[in-house]
C-alpha positions as CSV (number, residue, x, y, z in Angstrom):
1,M,-10.8,16.8,-14.9
2,V,-7.6,17.3,-12.9
3,S,-4.7,18.8,-14.9
4,R,-1.5,16.9,-14.2
5,I,2.2,17.4,-14.9
6,S,4.8,14.7,-15.2
7,S,7.3,14.1,-12.4
8,G,9.9,13.3,-15.0
9,I,9.8,9.6,-14.0
10,P,7.3,7.8,-16.2
11,D,7.0,4.7,-13.9
12,F,6.3,7.0,-10.9
13,D,3.7,8.9,-12.9
14,K,1.8,5.6,-13.3
15,L,1.4,5.5,-9.5
16,I,-0.4,8.8,-9.3
17,Q,-2.8,8.6,-12.3
18,G,-0.4,10.2,-14.7
19,G,1.3,13.0,-12.8
20,I,1.3,15.6,-10.0
21,P,-1.9,17.7,-10.0
22,Q,-1.0,21.1,-11.3
23,G,-0.8,23.8,-8.6
24,F,-0.1,21.3,-5.8
25,F,2.3,21.8,-2.9
26,V,4.1,18.5,-2.5
27,A,6.4,17.6,0.5
28,L,9.3,15.3,-0.2
29,T,10.3,14.0,3.3
30,G,13.1,11.7,4.4
31,E,16.6,11.3,5.7
32,P,19.6,12.8,3.8
33,G,20.8,10.6,0.9
34,T,17.5,9.0,0.2
35,G,17.0,10.6,-3.3
36,K,14.9,13.8,-2.6
37,T,17.2,16.1,-4.6
38,I,17.5,13.8,-7.6
39,F,13.7,13.3,-7.5
40,S,13.5,17.1,-7.7
41,L,16.0,17.4,-10.5
42,H,13.8,15.0,-12.5
43,F,10.9,17.4,-11.9
44,V,12.8,20.4,-13.2
45,S,14.3,18.6,-16.1
46,Q,10.9,17.5,-17.3
47,G,9.6,21.0,-16.9
48,L,12.4,22.4,-19.1
49,R,11.6,19.8,-21.8
50,D,7.9,20.8,-21.6
51,G,8.8,24.5,-21.9
52,D,7.7,25.4,-18.3
53,P,9.6,28.1,-16.4
54,C,11.4,26.5,-13.5
55,I,12.9,27.9,-10.3
56,Y,15.2,25.8,-8.0
57,V,16.0,27.1,-4.6
58,T,19.0,25.4,-3.0
59,T,19.7,25.9,0.7
60,E,22.1,23.0,1.3
61,E,24.2,22.9,-1.9
62,S,25.6,25.6,-4.1
63,R,24.2,26.5,-7.5
64,D,27.2,25.0,-9.2
65,S,26.8,21.8,-7.3
66,I,23.1,21.5,-8.5
67,I,24.2,22.0,-12.1
68,R,27.0,19.5,-11.8
69,Q,24.7,16.9,-10.2
70,A,22.1,17.4,-13.0
71,K,24.9,16.7,-15.6
72,Q,25.6,13.4,-13.9
73,F,22.2,12.3,-15.2
74,N,22.6,13.9,-18.6
75,W,20.5,17.0,-17.8
76,D,22.2,20.1,-19.1
77,F,20.8,23.0,-17.1
78,D,23.4,25.6,-18.3
79,E,21.6,26.2,-21.6
80,Y,18.4,27.1,-19.8
81,I,19.8,29.4,-17.1
82,E,17.9,32.7,-17.0
83,K,15.9,31.7,-20.0
84,K,13.7,29.0,-18.6
85,L,15.5,28.2,-15.3
86,I,16.7,30.3,-12.4
87,I,18.6,28.7,-9.5
88,I,18.4,30.7,-6.3
89,D,21.5,30.0,-4.2
90,A,20.7,30.4,-0.5
91,L,23.9,28.6,0.7
92,M,26.9,30.5,-0.7
93,K,26.1,33.7,1.2
94,E,29.5,35.3,0.5
95,K,28.7,35.1,-3.3
96,E,26.3,38.0,-3.8
97,D,24.6,38.2,-7.2
98,Q,21.0,38.7,-8.3
99,W,20.0,35.1,-7.6
100,S,21.7,34.6,-4.3
101,L,20.2,35.1,-0.8
102,V,22.5,36.5,1.8
103,N,19.9,36.3,4.6
104,L,17.5,33.4,4.4
105,S,14.0,34.3,5.8
106,P,10.5,33.4,4.5
107,D,9.8,36.9,3.3
108,E,13.1,37.3,1.5
109,L,12.8,33.9,-0.1
110,V,9.3,34.6,-1.3
111,N,10.3,38.0,-2.7
112,K,13.2,36.4,-4.6
113,I,11.1,33.6,-6.0
114,I,8.5,36.2,-7.2
115,E,11.3,38.3,-8.8
116,A,12.5,35.2,-10.6
117,K,9.0,34.3,-11.8
118,Q,8.5,37.8,-13.1
119,K,11.8,37.5,-15.1
120,L,10.9,34.1,-16.6
121,G,7.3,35.1,-17.5
122,Y,3.8,34.4,-16.4
123,G,1.8,31.2,-16.7
124,K,2.3,27.9,-15.0
125,A,5.7,27.2,-13.6
126,R,7.6,24.6,-11.4
127,L,9.3,25.5,-8.2
128,V,11.6,23.4,-6.0
129,I,12.6,24.5,-2.5
130,D,15.5,22.2,-1.4
131,S,15.3,22.1,1.5
132,V,12.5,24.1,3.2
133,S,13.8,22.8,6.6
134,A,16.5,25.5,6.5
135,L,13.8,28.1,7.1
136,F,13.0,26.8,10.5
137,L,16.1,25.0,11.8
138,D,16.4,27.4,14.7
139,K,12.7,27.6,15.3
140,P,11.1,24.2,14.6
141,A,7.8,25.1,16.3
142,M,7.2,27.6,13.6
143,A,7.5,25.0,10.8
144,R,3.8,24.7,10.2
145,K,3.2,28.5,10.2
146,I,6.1,29.1,7.8
147,S,5.0,26.3,5.5
148,Y,1.5,27.6,5.3
149,Y,2.8,31.1,4.5
150,L,4.8,29.8,1.6
151,K,1.9,27.8,0.2
152,R,-0.6,30.6,0.6
153,V,1.6,33.3,-1.0
154,L,3.2,31.2,-3.8
155,N,0.0,29.6,-4.8
156,K,-1.1,32.9,-6.3
157,W,1.8,32.7,-8.8
158,N,0.7,29.5,-10.5
159,F,3.5,27.2,-9.2
160,T,3.5,23.5,-8.7
161,I,5.9,23.1,-5.8
162,Y,8.2,20.5,-4.4
163,A,9.4,21.3,-0.9
164,T,12.0,18.9,0.5
165,S,12.4,18.3,4.2
166,Q,15.4,16.5,5.8
167,Y,13.2,15.0,8.5
168,A,10.7,12.2,8.2
169,I,7.7,11.7,10.5
170,T,9.5,9.0,12.5
171,T,12.7,10.9,13.0
172,S,11.5,14.4,14.0
173,Q,8.0,15.4,14.8
174,A,8.7,19.2,14.8
175,F,10.0,19.3,11.2
176,G,7.8,16.5,9.8
177,F,4.5,18.0,10.8
178,G,5.4,21.5,9.6
179,V,5.6,20.9,5.9
180,E,3.5,17.8,5.8
181,H,0.5,19.3,7.6
182,V,-0.1,21.9,4.9
183,A,1.0,19.8,1.9
184,D,-1.4,18.6,-0.9
185,G,0.9,15.6,-1.4
186,I,3.5,13.8,0.7
187,I,6.1,11.6,-0.9
188,R,8.3,9.9,1.7
189,F,11.8,8.5,1.1
190,R,13.5,5.9,3.3
191,R,16.8,4.1,3.4
192,L,17.8,0.8,5.0
193,I,21.1,-1.1,5.2
194,R,20.4,-4.8,4.4
195,N,23.2,-7.4,4.3
196,G,25.7,-4.6,4.2
197,E,24.1,-2.8,1.2
198,L,22.2,0.5,1.1
199,H,18.6,0.2,-0.1
200,R,16.3,3.2,-0.9
201,Y,12.5,3.3,-0.9
202,I,9.7,5.6,-1.9
203,L,6.2,5.8,-0.6
204,I,3.3,8.0,-1.6
205,E,1.6,8.9,1.8
206,K,-0.8,11.4,0.4
207,M,-1.9,12.9,-2.9
208,R,-5.2,14.7,-3.0
209,Q,-7.5,14.3,-5.9
210,T,-5.6,11.2,-6.8
211,D,-6.2,7.4,-6.5
212,H,-2.5,6.8,-5.7
213,D,-0.6,3.6,-5.1
214,K,-0.2,2.7,-1.4
215,H,2.8,0.4,-1.5
216,V,6.4,0.9,-0.7
217,W,8.7,0.8,-3.8
218,E,12.4,0.1,-3.9
219,I,14.3,2.7,-6.0
220,D,17.8,3.0,-7.3
221,I,19.9,5.9,-8.5
222,V,21.5,5.2,-11.8
223,N,24.2,7.3,-13.5
224,G,22.9,8.8,-16.7
225,K,19.3,8.0,-15.8
226,G,18.4,9.2,-12.3
227,I,15.8,7.4,-10.2
228,V,14.6,4.1,-11.3
229,L,11.8,2.1,-9.7
230,K,13.1,-1.4,-9.1
231,G,10.0,-3.1,-7.7
232,R,7.0,-3.0,-5.3
233,L,7.3,-4.4,-1.8
234,D,4.5,-6.2,0.0
235,E,4.3,-3.4,2.6
236,R,1.6,-0.8,2.3
237,R,1.4,2.8,3.5
238,E,-0.6,1.7,6.6
239,D,2.4,-0.4,7.7
240,Y,4.5,2.7,8.2
241,A,2.1,5.6,8.8
242,L,1.6,6.7,12.4
243,P,-1.8,6.1,13.9
244,E,-4.2,9.1,13.6
245,K,-4.4,9.5,17.4
246,V,-0.6,9.9,17.6
247,K,-0.6,12.3,14.7
248,R,-3.2,14.5,16.4
249,R,-1.3,14.5,19.6
250,I,1.9,15.6,17.8
251,I,0.1,18.4,15.9
252,E,-1.6,19.6,19.1
253,S,1.7,19.7,20.9
254,N,3.3,21.7,18.1
255,E,0.4,24.1,18.0
256,K,0.8,24.7,21.8
257,V,4.5,25.5,21.5
258,E,3.8,27.7,18.5
259,N,1.2,29.7,20.4
260,E,3.6,30.2,23.3
261,L,6.2,31.7,21.0
262,K,3.8,34.3,19.5
């Protein structure tokens, strides 16, 4: 029996047999503005309601910005800070405190996450790294190696992990196949302008140990609620996924570049 935890979005949980398998490393991929951060805030908010220790690493917004954004959807993170929630700020480097990272590197990030976990207590916990792309922006060929390192080390600390990536498969092979190649689950976010209006979509590309939905769903971001599933489209995962032969070529190309850099 697979132990599952809620994503914080009941309608989404129905698409994955009730929730994310506990202990999974899940990649949230897509362009900026597609809903990855808000999806992650749902995950943390649900964890706090369930009594789970939660750690949120922010590399592209400040800690204060994350807290303000949560309040927009009626999630008050302030009352949980350093009790059940620690937000590690890896953006505001001039602001040095216990939960800020002046230098962002895989080793320093992992050490700070472990320090936060020790403070919050042992047992199962939720972790968001938003975004993991910041760790290899200047060395994209190392994306897979760094992602594997994070998964291998942090798995020992009983985390269920969301790792957001600002690059989808179709927009950047180097970033997409770093996180996605080692992930237990891949949730892909898309956006499209239609008739002058922005539309957002979500697609479950992979979720191990799960008979997951394979359709594209349109989503909306609603003040006071967060992400809402509007309806299922006729398209399926196979309509958007790259052919396996192409995926293998991209992975082999990345591995070649990575080996040359060692």
